[in-house]
C-alpha positions in Angstrom: 0.0 0.0 0.0 1.0 3.6 -0.4 2.2 5.3 2.8 4.2 8.3 4.1 7.2 7.1 6.1 10.0 8.5 8.2 12.7 6.4 6.8 15.8 7.7 8.5 17.1 9.9 11.2 17.2 13.0 9.1 14.9 15.7 7.8 12.2 14.7 5.3 9.3 12.3 4.8 9.0 9.8 1.9 6.0 8.5 0.0 6.6 4.8 -0.5 5.1 1.3 -0.7 4.8 -0.7 2.5 3.1 -4.0 3.4 -0.6 -3.7 4.3 -1.1 -4.1 8.1 -2.7 -7.3 9.4 -5.9 -7.2 11.2 -5.3 -8.7 14.7 -7.7 -10.8 16.7 -9.1 -7.7 18.5 -8.5 -5.2 15.7 -10.4 -3.4 13.0 -8.8 -2.9 9.7 -9.7 0.5 8.2 -9.4 1.9 4.7 -8.2 5.4 5.3 -10.1 8.1 3.3 -8.8 11.4 4.8 -6.0 12.3 7.2 -5.3 15.5 9.0 -1.8 17.0 9.0 -0.6 18.1 12.4 2.2 20.1 14.0 3.5 16.8 15.3 4.0 15.6 11.7 5.9 18.8 11.0 8.2 18.2 13.9 8.9 14.7 12.6 9.5 15.9 9.1 11.8 18.7 10.2 13.6 16.2 12.6 13.8 18.7 15.5 15.1 17.9 19.0 11.7 16.4 20.1 11.5 14.1 17.1 15.1 13.0 17.5 14.4 12.0 21.1 11.1 10.3 20.4 10.9 8.8 16.9 12.5 5.5 15.8 12.5 5.2 12.0 11.3 3.5 9.9 7.8 4.6 10.8 4.5 5.4 9.0 3.5 8.8 10.3 0.2 10.5 10.9 -2.3 10.2 13.7 -5.5 12.0 12.6 -7.7 10.0 10.2 -11.0 8.6 9.2 -12.1 5.9 6.8 -14.2 2.8 6.5 -14.0 -0.7 7.9 -12.8 -3.4 5.6 -12.1 -6.2 8.0 -13.0 -7.1 11.6 -11.0 -9.3 13.9 -12.6 -12.5 15.2 -12.5 -11.4 18.9 -14.4 -8.1 18.2 -18.0 -8.0 19.3 -20.8 -7.2 16.9 -20.4 -3.5 17.4 -19.0 -2.8 13.9 -19.7 -3.8 10.3 -17.7 -3.8 7.1 -18.3 -0.5 5.2 -18.9 1.5 8.3 -17.4 5.0 8.5 -15.1 5.4 11.5 -12.3 7.3 13.1 -10.2 6.3 16.1 -8.6 7.6 19.3 -4.9 7.5 18.5 -3.7 7.1 22.0 -3.5 3.4 22.7 -3.4 2.5 26.4 -2.9 -0.7 28.3 -6.2 -0.6 30.1 -4.5 -1.9 33.3 -3.0 1.3 34.8 -4.7 3.2 37.6 -5.3 6.1 35.2 -7.0 3.8 32.6 -9.2 2.3 35.3 -10.3 5.5 36.9 -11.4 7.6 33.9 -8.0 9.3 33.3 -6.8 7.1 30.4 -5.8 10.3 28.5 -2.8 10.6 30.9 -2.0 6.9 31.1 1.8 6.6 31.5 1.8 3.5 29.1 0.2 5.4 26.2 1.5 4.6 22.7 0.5 7.0 20.0 -0.1 6.0 16.4 2.3 7.8 14.0 4.7 8.5 16.9 5.3 5.2 18.8 3.8 2.8 16.2 2.8 3.0 12.6 0.2 5.6 11.8 -2.5 6.7 9.5 -0.8 8.4 6.5 -1.4 5.2 4.6 -4.1 3.4 2.6 -4.9 1.1 5.5 -4.5 1.1 9.3 -5.2 -1.6 11.9 -6.6 -0.2 15.2 -7.7 -1.9 18.4 -11.5 -2.1 18.2 -11.7 -0.5 21.7 -10.2 2.7 20.1 -12.5 2.9 17.1 -15.3 5.5 17.0 -18.3 5.1 14.6 -18.9 8.4 12.7 -22.6 8.0 12.1 -23.7 10.9 9.9 -20.3 12.7 10.2 -18.2 12.7 7.0 -14.7 11.2 6.9 -13.4 14.7 6.1 -14.6 16.0 9.5 -13.9 12.6 11.1 -10.3 12.9 10.1 -9.8 16.0 12.3 -11.8 14.9 15.4 -8.5 14.2 17.1 -7.5 17.9 17.2 -11.1 19.0 17.6 -11.2 16.8 20.6 -8.3 18.7 22.1 -10.3 21.8 21.7 -13.4 20.3 23.3 -11.3 19.0 26.2 -9.7 22.4 26.7 -13.0 24.3 26.7 -15.6 22.0 28.2 -13.6 21.2 31.4 -14.3 24.9 32.3 -17.6 26.5 33.2 -18.4 28.2 29.9 -22.1 29.3 29.7 -22.2 33.0 30.3 -18.5 33.3 30.8 -15.9 35.6 29.2 -13.2 33.6 27.5 -9.7 34.5 26.2 -8.2 32.3 23.5 -4.4 32.8 23.3 -3.2 31.2 20.1 -5.4 30.8 17.0 -3.9 27.8 15.3 -6.3 25.2 14.2 -7.0 23.9 17.7 -7.4 27.4 19.0 -9.9 28.2 16.3 -11.8 25.0 16.9 -11.8 26.0 20.6 -13.4 29.4 19.7 -16.2 27.6 18.0 -16.7 25.2 20.9 -16.8 28.1 23.4 -19.3 29.9 21.2 -21.5 26.8 20.9 -21.3 26.2 24.7 -22.7 29.6 25.5 -19.7 31.9 26.2 -20.9 35.5 26.6 -17.7 37.0 25.1 -14.8 35.4 23.3 -11.5 37.3 22.9 -9.0 35.7 20.5 -5.4 36.8 20.3 -2.7 35.8 17.8 0.2 37.5 15.9 -1.0 36.0 12.6 -3.8 38.0 10.9 -4.9 35.0 8.9 -5.5 33.1 12.1 -7.4 35.9 13.8 -9.6 36.0 10.7 -10.4 32.3 11.1 -11.1 32.9 14.7 -13.6 35.5 13.8 -15.2 33.1 11.4 -15.5 30.6 14.2 -17.3 33.0 16.4 -14.8 35.2 18.3 -16.4 38.5 19.4 -13.1 40.4 19.7 -9.7 39.7 18.1 -6.4 41.1 19.2 -3.4 41.4 16.8 -0.2 40.9 18.8 2.3 42.3 19.4 0.7 45.5 17.9 -1.7 45.5 20.8 -1.3 44.6 24.5 -3.3 41.5 25.2 -3.8 42.1 28.9 -4.8 45.8 28.4 -7.3 44.8 25.8 -8.8 42.1 28.0 -9.2 44.5 30.9 -10.8 47.0 28.6 -13.3 44.4 27.4 -14.1 43.1 30.9 -14.5 46.3 32.9 -11.1 45.8 34.5 -12.0 42.4 36.0 -10.2 40.0 33.7 -11.8 37.0 31.9 -13.5 34.0 33.6 -11.6 31.4 31.5 -8.3 31.6 29.6 -7.4 28.9 27.1 -3.7 29.1 26.4 -3.2 27.3 23.1 0.3 28.4 21.9 2.8 27.4 24.6 4.7 30.7 24.0 6.2 31.9 27.3 4.8 35.4 27.0 1.4 34.0 26.2 1.5 31.9 29.4 2.3 35.0 31.4 -0.5 36.9 29.7 -2.9 34.0 30.5 -2.2 34.3 34.2 -2.4 38.1 34.2 -5.6 38.2 32.1 -7.7 35.8 34.3 -9.9 37.4 36.9 -9.3 36.6 40.6 -10.8 33.1 41.1 -10.7 32.4 37.4 -9.5 29.4 35.5 -6.6 28.9 33.1 -6.6 25.9 30.7 -3.1 25.1 29.5 -2.9 23.2 26.2 0.1 24.8 24.5 3.4 23.1 25.1 6.4 25.4 25.8 9.8 24.4 24.4 11.5 25.2 27.7 10.9 26.4 31.3 8.5 29.3 31.7 9.3 31.7 34.6 6.1 33.0 36.2 5.2 35.1 39.3 3.6 32.2 41.1 2.6 34.2 44.2 1.2 37.3 42.5 -0.3 35.7 39.4 -1.6 32.4 40.7 -1.7 31.9 44.5 -2.9 35.3 45.6 -5.4 35.4 42.7 -6.8 32.0 43.6 -6.5 30.7 40.0 -7.2 27.2 39.0 -4.8 25.8 36.4 -5.7 22.8 34.3 -3.3 20.9 32.1 -4.9 19.5 28.9 -3.5 16.3 27.6 -5.2 15.1 24.4 -8.8 14.1 24.7 -10.6 12.4 27.6 -11.1 8.7 26.8 -13.9 8.6 25.8 -16.1 11.3 27.2 -14.7 13.9 24.8 -15.6 11.8 21.7 -19.3 11.7 22.8 -19.3 15.4 23.3 -17.8 16.0 19.8 -20.3 13.7 18.1 -23.3 15.4 19.8 -22.1 19.0 19.0 -21.2 18.2 15.3 -24.2 16.0 14.5 -26.6 18.5 16.0 -25.2 21.4 14.0 -24.1 23.2 17.2 -20.5 23.2 16.1 -19.2 23.3 12.5 -15.4 23.1 12.1 -15.4 23.5 8.3 -14.2 27.1 8.2 -10.9 26.1 9.7 -10.2 23.6 6.9 -8.3 25.7 4.3 -6.2 23.2 2.2 -6.6 19.7 0.9 -3.9 17.7 -0.9 -3.5 14.1 -2.2 -1.3 11.8 -0.1 1.6 12.2 -2.6 1.8 15.9 -2.0 2.7 15.8 1.7 5.6 18.2 1.1 3.2 20.8 -0.2 1.0 20.2 2.8 3.8 20.8 5.2 5.0 23.8 3.2 1.7 25.6 3.5 1.6 24.9 7.2 5.1 26.4 7.5 3.9 29.5 5.6 1.5 30.4 8.4 -1.3 30.9 5.8 -3.1 27.7 6.5 -5.8 26.6 9.0 -6.3 22.9 9.1 -4.7 20.9 6.2 -6.1 17.5 5.1 -4.7 14.7 3.0 -7.0 12.8 0.6 -6.0 9.2 0.9 -9.1 7.8 -0.9 -12.3 9.0 -2.4 -14.5 11.3 -0.3 -16.5 9.8 2.5 
């Protein structure tokens, strides 16, 4: 089958032929139709420090996908059928850790991620444990292929008290823009979105942001205070990982507010812990992926009902063989969510 691999410990990805995966006893074999390109894939392609310390080539990359079932393992119960449209949770956990058994599987220490720790979804077929497979129902494989990052947005937003709240979104990459739409659908009274990229703030407005802030031309904290009568926002979603944005998040939250931390800093971030966290009584929440599997049910309900439409964030689509073009447009900063067409539309 055709697939995109990381073949060696050097920059670049290669479109090549690899053996089709076998469907295990408890697996479902899926014909991939669409796959989302993620910042993680860019790190792997560029072979940065994180990739060098984590990736062991050769590896089929990609962890966001959707397709249709072509084979079902003999130990799988009658939950699925051939031809069914599905996606999957890409974090595969043992099921035996304390976290997995107490509803915190998303932070299970034994997690293995497709496209990172084992072969992934930038391929014509992928075999997944049936326990990770999610039926799409009436959701297309185009939208199904990006439910992984959409899930990060849902997890970030819906673990806070959103109805009637003021919300600050720091970072308007694809997940930040999805999070704007989730907050709007969940009843936020005012959403302020900040990013240095005008293309991204434009997408944030399309997803429902009431106010956008172009940084560094405008001071984020000053604008937040002006928009909230000097109180600060109820909820901050920090989506960038930039050290200055982390500091702005803590300073922009009202006393007693909540800061959701999804962005991953590249190094240590110095903060004024006493002044900006302890004395303000802030609640900080670290967001790791999606809740397994509460977030998936939330996503399906919001998307199927029409409450949430992620389509405006999708800006580019390429065939599998044009992965270099897909990565280039992400590097340009002029893209929202980029999708690979692996097969015919679903």
